[in-house]
N, C-alpha and C positions, 0 to 999 in steps of 0.2 A: 636782253634776256640771258640770264646765266643758267646753264643746264648741266646736270651731271647724269651721265649714262651709267647704270649699274647692270653689268652683264658680263658675258664672256668677251674677252678682248686680248689682243697680243700682249704678252708672249704666249697666251693660250692659243690653240689652233681651231680651225674649222670654219664653216660657213657663217655661223652666228658672229664670230669674231670679225670676219671680213665685213659683214653687214654693219656692225657697230662702228667700225673704222670709217666706212664710207658715209654713214649717217653723221658721224661727228665732223667729218671734213665738210659736208654740205652745210650743216648748221653753223659750223665755225666760220663760214664766209661772212655772216652778219651778226653772230652772237658769240659769247664766250661759252666754251664747252670743255668739260673734263670728263674722264672716264675712270671708273673704279671697277676692278675685276677680282677674281678669285685667286687665293693662294692654293686652295684645294677646291676644285669644282665638283668632283665626284669622289667618294671613297673608292678605293681600288676594287672592291668586290662588286660595285655597281657599274664599273667602266669596262666595256669589253675590248677596247682598243689597246694599243701598245704604249702610248704616251699621250698625255693631255697637252703637251707643250709643242709649239711650232718649231720644226726643225729646219725649215727652208727659209727663203728670203721673206723678210717682213712685208715686202711690197709697200714700202713707205709708211707703214703704221708705226707709231711710237709706243713703247711699252707703257701699260697702265699700272698704277699702284695696285699691288696684290694684297688686299686687306681681308677678304671674306673667306671663311671656311664654311662650306655649305652644311656641315654637320656639327659645328661648334657655335652654339648660340652666343657665347661671349663675344665672338668676332662680329656678330650681327649688331650687338650693342655698341661696340667700339667704332664700327663703320658708321652707324647712325650718328654717333657723337661727332665723328669727323665731318660728316655731311652737314650737320647742323652748324658746325663752326664755319663752314664755307658759305652758308646762307644762299643756297641756290633758289632761283625762281621756279625751276622745274626739275623733277626727278623722273628719269625714264628707265623703265625696266623692260628688257626684251624677255618675253615669257614663252617657253616652249614645253615645259614639263612640270607637272604638279609637285614633283620632288622639291622644287625650289619655292613652292608656295609659302611654307613657314619662314624661310630665310627672307625672301623678298617682302612678304607681308609685314614681318616684324621691323625690318629696316625702314620700310615706308612709313609705318605708324610712328616710330620713334623720331625719324628725321623730320617729319612735318608737324609734330605735336606743338601747338601754340605758335606756329609759323605760317606764313602765307604760301609756302612751297606747294606747288601743284604736282600731283603724281599721275604719270601716264604709263600705261602698259601697252607695248607693241606685241600683239599676239601672233606668234607663228601657229600655235594651237591653243585651244582652250582646254580640251581634253586630248590625251595622246592616242596614237594609233593602237597601241597595245595597252588596254585598260587594266587598271589595278584597283583594288579596294581603296576607298578614301580619296580617289583622284578628284572627285567633285568637291569634297569638303576642303581639301587643301587649296584648290583653285579659288573657291569662295572666300577663304580666309585671306588670300593674297589680294583678290579683286576688291574686297570690301575697303581696302585702303586707297583705292584708285579714285581719281577725279575724272579720268577720261581714258579712252582706249583707241588704238589703231588696229583694225583688222585688215587682212590683205586678200581675202577671198569671201565669197558668199557662204561657203561652208563654215568658215570660222565665224562669220557674222551670225549665222544661225545658232551656232553653239554658244556664242556670247549672250545673245538675247534669251536663249533658253535658260541660261544660268543667272543672268542679270538683266531682267526685262527693261529696266529703266536706265540702262547704261548710256552715257554720253560718248559717242564714238564717231569715227570716220572710216569708211572702207576705201583704202588707197592701195592700188596694185603694188605688189612687191617690185621694187626697182631692180635694174640690171646690176649684175656683179661685174663691175668695170675694173676690178683690182688685179687682174691677171695679165695685164699688158696687152699689146696689140696682137691681132691674128697674124699667123704666118702664111706664106704661100703653101697651098696644099702639098705640092710636090716636095717642098723643103721640109715640111713637117713629117711627111711620110719617110723621106730619106733618113731623117734624124732618128726615127723609130724603127728603121730597117724594114719598112713595108714597101711593097711594090705598088704599081698603079692598078688598083683593083677596087672592088666594092668594099668599103670600110664603114662599119657601124660602131657606135660608141654607147656603152652603158657606163655611167660614171656615178661615183658617190659611195657612201657607206652601204654595206650590204647587210640587209636585215630581211626577215621573212616577208614583210609586207611590200618590199621593193619589187617582188615579182620576177626575180632573175631565173628561177626554175621554169617559169612560163616562157621566158625569152629563149632559154636553152632549147626547150621543146619546139618553139617556133623556128629556130635556126635549123633544127633537124629536118623540118618540112621544107624550108626555103632552099637549102643547098641541094636538094634533089632536083631543083629546076634551074638554079643559077648559082655560080660560085660567089661567095661573100665571106667576109671575115668580121667577127665581132670582137671588139676590144672591151674587156671587163676590167675597169680601172677603179680601184677603191679598196678600203680596208674592210675586212670581214668582221661584222658585229654579230654574225651567225657562224655556225661551224663551217669551216671551209671545205673539209674533205668530201661531204656529200655532194657539193656542187661539182667538184672535179670528177668524182665518180660518175655523176650524171652525164657529164661531157664524155667521159671515157666509154661509158656503156652505149652511148649513141654514136660513137665513132666520130666525134667532132673535134678531136685534138688539133687538127690542122685548121679548123674554121673558127675556133674560139680561143683567144689569147688572153690569159690572165696577167694583169699587173697588180697583184695584191699588195696591200699596204697603203699607208697614207701618202698621197702624192704631194711633193713639195710645190708651193705656189708657182715657182718659176717654170714648172713643167706643164701646167694645166693648158696653156695655149697650144702646146705641141699636139696634145691628144685631140682637142676640139678642132683644131685646124686641119688635122689629118682625116677627120671623119666626113662622110657624106651627110649623115644624119645622126641625131641623138635619140636613143630609145629609152622611154620612161614607162615601164610596164607595171606600175604599182597596182597592188590589189586594193589598196585604200589610200586616201590622201586628203589633206586639206589644201595643200599647195606644195610646190617644190622649187627650191632655189636652182635646181639643175636646169629648168627651163630658162631662167634668167641668165645663166651662164651661156647656154646654147645661143640665145638670142644675141647676147653680146658679141659672139663670134659669127653671127649671121647664119646659124645652122638650123635647119628644119628639125622639128620634134615629132616623133611618132610615139603617142602615149595612149594610156587607157583613159576611158571616160569615167573618172572617179573624182570625187571631191571638187576642188577648185581648178583642177588641171584643164578642164574644158573651157574655163573662163579665159585662159591665157593662150591656149593652143587653138587657133582658128582653123576649123575643118577646111581642108583643101585650099588654105591660104597661107598659113605659117607651118602647117604640119597636117597630121592625120590622127584620127581618134578611133579607138577600137574598144570592144568590151573587155573588162578585166578577166584574167584567168582563162583566156581563149587563145591558145597558140595557133590554131588554124587561122583565125581572123588576123592575128598579128603577122603571121607569115604572108598572108594575102596582101596586107597593107604594105609591107616592105617590098614585095614583088611589084605591086602597083606603083609604088614610089619610084622604083628604078625604071619600070617600063614606060612611065609617063614623064621622065626627066624631072622628077620632083625637086631636086636641089636647085637647079637654075630657075624653075618655075616659082618656087617659094621664096627665094632669097630677097627679091625686091619688096615683096609684101612684108617680110620680116623687118627690113630696114625702115619701113614706114611704121609698122606696129610698135617697134621697140621705143619709139619716141614717147609712147604713153607711160613708159616705166622709168620715170626720172626721179632722181634723189631730190631735185628741186621741188617737185610736186609733193613729195612726202614731207620735206622740211616745212613747206608752207602750211600743210595741214596740221602739223604739230604746233606751230606758232599760233595758228587760228584756234586750235582747241585750248591752248593755254589762255588766250584772251577771252574765249567763250566761257571758260571756267571762272575767270575773274568776274565776268559780268553776272553770272549766276550767283556767285557768292555775294556780290554787291546787293543783289535783290533778295538775299536771304534764302536762296535755294541751294541744293546740293551741287 
């Protein structure tokens, strides 16, 4: 089977680029795989970060041809023509935002027209956390070109079936992010970051309102009244940064909360996860989170809110702890309980067992199965 993945990929940065590189590597063990990516993913006024390009180590990913401009339809036509010339058996789109619906939907339609190419969408989201007018219409346009879907949580499955009740799909858990190298010894990681042997918690990833960092800051104010602890806030602000720092200052938490703002190069990710006792995911809403899969890769427990698909992957009192969203008291109590009951050592063995479920091999097998299933349905005259 010859597959082309159309999505974010190196030299662009971020978790979706890492995901696509790992997927391509797994599919490439038994099949031919190419990747095509953007020369402009977002127009500048829609991108809140500092750069869309990877500045750190590529972590073994090869640069993909940059053919697509998300806001220039001419490039959609030329990309579709390029794909048609390559004659792939399958075309995979990683879908996370309706903004890309017109681009992906048009490329898919033109690339498969009159050809047996199957189109598969891997859905991070069907509709985004922060809804905008026409989100559903743009997503429907893209999905109407699809033959099959992969969803990775029950929350996304529900959204898919609400929008496309007859969709052919598989629900496959989000695999682990294994692209950041091996874990370090905790003391080695802490020494590299200038941290002492103390209680260390990690909040990681892009910072946006729905990520719940304000709630976590309030929880830290309650926690440190009873036990000393430090929170590392590591990630690029996609929200205004000064209000968060002012929140910390107003609560007198400057010594307890350490900001490492900005996009973290790939080669430094292992340092921060290895240094932490647990990873905190205090989202106010979610379908899923790749942060959990990074944490599990480093055998780290996750304390998170019971929203969206998070409760599907964080097993209560087995691989982590679950609390209600927007509840700093409950979050502070959970962190205190985690330390009082020796949560890190208690959860680690269960995490090592649990993470075997989140394999790239499992995902690749489902993709190949969906491709064959689509062929069978076409043979019998069905969509």
